[in-house]
N, C-alpha and C positions, 0 to 999 in steps of 0.2 A: 410781762414779757414784751420786749421791744420788737416790733415788726417793721418790715421794710415796705414803704409805699410802692405802688405800682409805677412802672417806668413812665407811663403816660402822665400820672399825677406829678411825679418828680420833675419831669421835663418842664412843667408849667410853674413849678415852685422851687426855684433854687434857694439854697441857703445864702443869705446876703451878708457881706462883710463891709465894714467901713474902717479904713486905717488912717489915722491922723497923727500929727507930731507936734504936740503942744510944747514939749521940752526936748527938742532934739539934742541940745547941748548936755542934757542929763542922760541921754542914750535910751530914751523910752519911745515906744510906739503905743498908741492908744487904739484898742480894737473893740469894735462892737460886732455882734453876730446875731442875726435875726433868723429864727427857725419857726416856720409856720406849718400848718396842717398837723399839729401835735395831737395825737390820739391817746397816748399812753399816760399812765399816772406819773411817770418820771421819764426824763431823758438823760442819758449818759453822754457827756461831751468830753472828747479826748484830744490830747495832743500827741503826735508821733514822738517816739523816743530816738529815732535815727533818720538820716537822710539817705535815700537811695543813691548809690554810687560811692558812698563813704561808709565803709563797713565797720562802724563803731556805734555802740549805744551811747548817745550824747546827753540823754536826759534833758531834752529841751524844756520840759515842764518846770525845771528848776528856776527858769527866768520869768515865770508867770506871777503876777501880783494882782491883788485887788479884784478877784473874781466875784462878780455879782450877777444876779438874774432878776428879771421882772417880767410881768405880763404886758400885753399891748397897752394897757391903761396906766402903766407905770407902777403898779403895785408890786412890792418885793415878793420874790419867790424864794423858798428855802433851797439852799444848795449846800452840799458837803462833798469833801473829797473821799472817794472810796478806793482809790489806788494812787500810785505816784503820778499818774498822768490822766486820771479820770475824775471829772466832777459830775455829781448826780444832782439834777435839778428837778424838784417836785413841781409838776405842772399845775396842780390844783384846778384842773379843768380848763386851763388856758389853752386856746387854740394856737396862740403865738407866744414864743418865748424870746425875750431880748437878753442876750448875754453881753457883759462887758468885762474887759480885763486889760492889764498893761503887760508889755513884754520889755524886759531889760535886754538891750542888744549892744554889746561892746566887746566882741571877740573877732579879731582880724583873721579871716580865712575865707576861702572860696565856698565853704559849706556852712558857715554860721552868719547870722545877721549882725550888722554893725550900723549904728546910728550915731552921728555927731552933728555939730552945727553945719557941716559942709554938705552932708548927703545922708541918705538912708539906703542901705542894702538889705533887702528882705529875702532871707532864705525861707521859703514858705513852710517847710516842716517845723520850723521853730516859731512860726508866727500864727498860723491858722489852725484852729481846732476843727474836728469833724464829729458828727453824730454817730455813735456806735451803730454798726450794721447799716449805715447809710453812706458808705464810701462812694457808691455809684451815683449819688445825688448831685445835680449840677450846683455850681457856685458862681456868685457874682462878687466882684471886689471893686469897691470904690476907693480910690486913693485921694486923700486931701493933702497935697504937698504943703510943707511949711512955706510961709509967705516969701521966703528968700530963694525958693527952688522953682524951676520952671520946666523941668523935663521928666518924663517917665519912660523907661526902657524895659520892655518885657516881651516874652514870647506869647503871652496870653492874648486871646482874641478880644479886640475892642467891641464894646456893646454899642450898637448903632444908636445914635440919637442922644447918648449920655456922655458927659464929659468925664474923662479920667476913670471910666468904669469898664471893667473887663469881665469876660465870661469864660468859665471852664466847664466842659461837659460832665466832668466828674472830679473827685478829689485827687485821684492819681494824677490827672493833668494839672490841677492847681498846685499840688505839692512838687511838681516837676517844672515849675515856671518861676524862676527867681525874678525879682523886681528891683530895679535901680531907680531911685528918686533923687533928683538933685539938679546940678547944672553941668552934667557930663557933656563932653565934646563928642558929637555924633556925626558919623559919616556913613555913607552907604555904597554898596556896589551890587551888581548882579552877576551871578555865576551859576552855571548849570540851569539857567532859566529861572532862578529863584532870587528874589530880592534879599539882601543881607544888610543888617544894621550893625554897626560897631559903635559901642558906647564907651568912650575912653574916660575913665574916672581919675581925677587927681593929677592930670597933666603928665608931660614927659617930652623927650626930644624925638618923638616919632614924626614921620612924614606921612600924612594921610593919603596922599596920591600914590606913593610907593606901596604903602600897606594895602590899599584897596586893590591894586594891580596884583600884588604877590599873594595875598590871601585868596583872591579869585582863582589863581593857579592851583592852590592847594585844594580848594573846593572842587574844581574840575577834575583834578587827579583822583580824588577820593570817589567822586560820583561815577567815574569811568569804570571802576571795579564792579559796581553793583548794577550799573545800567539805568539807574533812576535815582532821583533825589526825592525823599518822602515829604518834603516840606513845602508849604506855601510861602513861608517867611522864616528867616533864621536870625537870631540876635546873639552877638558876642558882647558880653559885659566884661570889660577889661579894667581890673583894679591895678593901678600903677603905684607901686610902693617904692620906698627908698631902695630896698632890696627885698626880693621875694619871688615867688613862683607858685606853681601848682594850678590845677584846673579841676572843674567838676562838670560832667556832662549832664545835659538835660534833653528833653524830647525834641525841642526845636530851638534850643539856645544853649549857651555855655557861659560859665564864669571863669575867667582867667586871671591869674596873678602874675604880674610882670614887674621888672625893675625899670623905673621910669627913665633912667638915663643910659640904658643898655641898647637902645634901638640903633645907635650910631656905630656900634662895634659889630664887626662881621660875625663873631661867634655869638654875641648876644642877640643879634637880629635873627640868625638862623635858628637859634634855640627857641626864640619866640614862635617862629614859623612851625617848628616841630611840635610845640605845645598846641598851636592852632590845629595842626594836622591830627594830633592825638585825640583831642576832644571832638573834632568834627567827625573822625572815623567812628566814634562812639554812636553817632546817629544811627548807624546800621548795627554795629557790633556792641551789644549790651542794651541799647535802648529799644531795639526791635528784635534783632537776633540775640537771644539771651538764654542762659541756663534756666531750666524749668523752675528753680527755686526763686528766681528773681522776677516775680510778677505772676499773678497779682500779689502785691506786697502785704506782709503783716507788719504794720507800723508799731506794734506793741513790743516786738522782740527781734532777736537776730533771725536772719534769713540765710540759712547755710547752703553753700554750694562748694563743690570741689573744682569748679571750672573757671575760676578767675584767671587762671593761666591762659585761658582762651579769651575771656572778656577783656582783661587788662593786658595780659602778656602779648597776645596777637596784635592788639592796638598799639602797644609799645614797639612792636616790630614794624608796623606800618607807618608810624609817625615819621621816622627818619627816612623810610623808603619813599613815602609820598613826597617829601621835600626833595629827595634825590630825583624822583621822576619829574618833578616840576622844574628841574634844572638848577637847583641851588647848591647841590653838592657834586663834586667830582667823584669818579669811581673810587679813587684812592681815599678821599676824605670819608666817603661812606663806609668803606671797608674798615677804616680806622675806628669808626664808631661801633661797628660790630665787635672789633677786637677789644674796645673799651668795656663793652658789656661782658665779654668773656672774663676780662680781668676783674671786674666788679664781682662776678659770681664766684670765680675760683679763689679769690682772695678772702672770701667769707667762709670761715669754718662751718657755719650753719648749713652750708651747701651739702656737707657730708652727713648732716644730722636729720634735716627735715625734707621729706618729699614735697614736690611741687603741689600735688593735689592737697596735701595736708596744710601747706602754707595758705592755700585758698580757704579751706574749711575753717582754719583757726585765725583768719584775718581779724575777726572780732576781738580776740583776746590776746593776740600776739603782734601782728603786723602794725596795728594802730595803737599798740600800747608797749612800745619798745623801751627796754631798760638797758643797763650796763652789760647784760649777758646776751642780748639779742643777736649780736654779731656772731656769737658762738652757737646759737641754737635755732635760728630761722634763716630762710632764704626768701628772696623777693620774687613774687609771682610776676612782677613787672619785667625785670631784665632777664631772669632765667626763662620766663614764659616767652619773651621775645626770641631768645636763642632756640627754644623748642620750635617756634614758628619758622625760624630760618631753616632749621634742619628738616622740618616737614616739607617746606617749600622746595628745598633742594632735592629731597627724595622723590617728590611728585614730578618735578621737572625731569629727573633722571628716568623714572619708571615710564613716563609718557613720551620720552624722547623730545622734551621741550614743548609738547603740545598743550600741556596743562600745568597749573601751579596752584599755589595757595589762593590766588585770586579766584580761581574757579571753585574752590571749596567754599570760600566765603560767600560768593554769589549764589551757589547752589543751596547752601544752608539758609541764607536769607530768604530765598524763594520758597524753599520747602517748609521750614519751621515757622517763619513769620507770615508769609503771604498765603501759603496753601493751608497750613494747619492752624495758624493763629495761636501758637503756644510755644513755650520754651522747649529746649532740647534736653534730653538726658545724656549722661556720659556715653552710654552705648550707642544712642541714636546719632550723635555727632560723629563718633568714630566710624560707624557703619557708612555714613554719607561720605566722609573723607576718604575712606578706602574705596568706595565706588568711583570717586573722581580719580583717585590715584591708580586704580587698577591693580593694586597690590596691598598686602598686609601692612598695617602701621603698628603692629605689636611692639616693635623695637622703640618707636617713638613713645608709645604709652608706657612702656617699661621705664623710660627716662622720667616720665611724669610721676609715676607712682612709687619710685624708689629714690632714695637720696644718693648723691654722688656726682662725679664728674662725667659728662658725656664724652664720647669719642668724637670730638668735633670734626676731625679730619676725615672720618668715615663718610661724612656728608659733604664737606667742602671739596673733597677730591672729585665729586661728580661734576663740578664746574671748573676744575683745574686750579683750585685754591688750596693753600696749606696754611694752617695756623702754626706759628713758630714761637716758642718760648724764648725770648731774648735773654732771659736771666738764667737759662738752663746751665750755661757754661760756668757761671759763678756760684752755683749752689753747692753747698758742702754740708756734711753731717755735723751736728753740734752735740 
C-alpha cells in the first residue's frame, strides 16, 4: 500500500523534473522525473486525463512514449502500465527512482501542449506526471531550452540560485502553471500594485505601449470589485495565430489565443480586451471562488458541477462589463452586446431543451463534444449564464434601491467561501449568500437556471428603464 510522506519530509524532498527539447521540429519534449524517499515496493506514476478549466477528458497519456525507470545507480527497474494513465514502477528497494519519457506535443489550443522549431508551449497536465497519493508533494522543474530559444515565461516561482529552475508547493500549483519557452516578445506593466508580464508569441500588429496601458485598466477594473488582488505576479501568455481565439484561466497566469492582425481594428482590439477581462476575472471567480466540486481536483476522471453558469457565465457577463467600465464601450455599444447574447440564446433551439444547470453538469459529454445536433439539444452556460447574471444584477439593484448589485454578491462570496471557509460553495450556499445580499428571494432566478426555456427579459430590464424589442416580430408569419 502506498502511503503519503509527512508534510515536513515532503517539503524538503520535492519531486524533480527536467524538460529538454532535443527534437523540437519533431514536436517532442524529453522529460526526466526524480522521485526520492521511496519506501514502498512499487510506485504508481500517473498523468492527468484533463486540464482544470477545460471540462473534457483529453487522455493526455496518449501522447506519452518511451517510459523507462531506473534506480540512482542507473540500474533498470521494471515498470508496466496498469491503467490508461498509470505506470507502476517496482522499486526493488531503491530509495530513489528516475523516470524518463517523451511527450508528443502538436495540438494547437490554449489547453494543449505544442512544440515546433520556433517555440514550446507546455500545458502542464499533459507534460508532468505525479506520484499517486502524493499530489501535495512539492515539485521542481528545470527547463533546458533549445539552443535557438532564449526566454521562459511562466507563473511558477523561480528557484533562487538556479538557472531556469522553478518551484511549485504542490502539484495542483504545478498543473495550473503553463510554461512558454522560445523567443516571445515580452513587455511588462504594473496594475493594482502587481507586476504583470505579457509574453506575445508569433508576432502581430499590436502596440505594446497601448496594450500595457489598456490591459492595466482592465486589471484595475476587475480588482476594484473584490478589493484585493491575490497575486504577487501575473503572466499573460498570448498565442497570436493567423486567425483564432479562446483562453484558459490559471492561478496566476492565463493563456490567450488571438488573431495576430486584428489589433488594429476597433472590433478586434476590443474583443481582445474582453478576452483579457474574461480570463483575468477568473482569478477570483473559479480559481478561488469556486463550486465545491472543482477543487481539490480528481485528475483521473470528470469533476461534475451544476454551477458553471456561475463560474463561466458570470465571468462572461463581467468581461464586456469590465471593458465598458474601463471606458472602451459606449452605453449603446454595451447594450448591443447584451442584445447579441439574447439573440444567440434565443436562436438556439437547444435553449428550449436543456436547463442551464444540466448544461454545466453535462459539459464533459455535450458542450465540449458538439455534433450536428448540438444546436437543437444544448444551451451554452457562457452566454445564457451571462444573461442570468444580468438579470440577477438588475433584480438586486432594484430590491436594494441601487445600493447593492452583483458586484457585492461576488465580493461577499469570495470573502466567505474562499477567504473565511477555504472551500468551494454548494448550490444552496451560494443562493443563500446571494439572497442575503439582495434582501429578497432569488427563487425566480434559480427557476430560470433549472428549467429550459426563454426568460422574461423585460421583467428585469424594466427595473432600469430598458426594454428588449424583437425587431423581426412584425415580419414573422406562420408557415
